[in-house]
Each structure stands twice: as C-alpha cells, then as structure tokens.
N, C-alpha and C positions, 0 to 999 in steps of 0.2 A: 684432364678430367677422366675419371674411371668410366668404363663402359657401363651402360645401363644394366647389363646383366649382373652387375656386382651388387644390385639392390634387390631385396626380396621383402615384400610387405607381409606382415603377419595378419592373417585373417581377411585381408583385402586383396586387390589385384594390382600388381605392378609388374611390368615386363611380361604380362600374361601368366605370372606365377603367383600363387598364394601358398603360404606355408603356415602350418600350425606352430604354436609357440614351442620352441625347442630349448627353452631355458636361456641362459646368458650367452651361450655360443654353441656352435656345432661345426663339425668338420665334414668336408666332402672331397671327392677326388675330381680334379679338373685337369685334363691333359696329362694324366698319370702323376700328378702332384697333389699332395694334401693341402687343402686350402681351408682356413678357418674363417667363419662368419661370426661377427659379434653383434649383440643386440644393441640398438641405439634408438632412443625415443626422439622423434623430431616433431616439434609443434609448428603448425602453420596456422596463423591467426584467421585466415579467410575461410578455412574449411575443415581442417582435421588436426588431430594430435595422435600420431600413430607410432607404433613400434616397427622398426625395420631391422633386417639383418644386413650388415654391411661387410663387404670383403675386408680381410685383415689389412690389406695395404691401402685402404681408402681412409682418408682422414675425416674427422667429424665435420670439418669445414667443407670438404668436397661433398660429403653426403648432404649437408644442409643446402649448399648451393644447388645441388641437383634437384632436390625436392622443391626448392623455391624457384627453380628454372633460371638460375643466374649463370651467365656464361663465364 
C-alpha cells in the first residue's frame, strides 16, 4: 500500500493537506525526482464523493482501498 502522503484531497483535508484544483494532473519534486499526481474521483457511499490527487505509481484500486480503509 502506498504511503498516505501519496493522497491529496482537493478542497478538503487529508494528510493535513488541502490543495486547490490543479486540473487533471500536476508535477512536483520529491527527493530530487519529478513526481506526477493525477486527479481521481472516489465515491464513498457513507459520506463523500471527492476528488483526490493520487501519486503516479498508485493504482486506482490502491487509492480506493485507502479511502475505504481496506487493508
């Protein structure tokens, strides 16, 4: 499972971070390497339907499992 820091919530707070909508993706530098985050919508029936930015090497399934708190 990817580290929690690989998820950023748009407009809300996740990992203590909130980001404004950056379009479909954005790049940042982590440990001197360029990393791309892509936009992903994740629907949770109990509480929210949110957009997240997910690190490029995180699969859709890993992201959904993390939001749903599945081990």
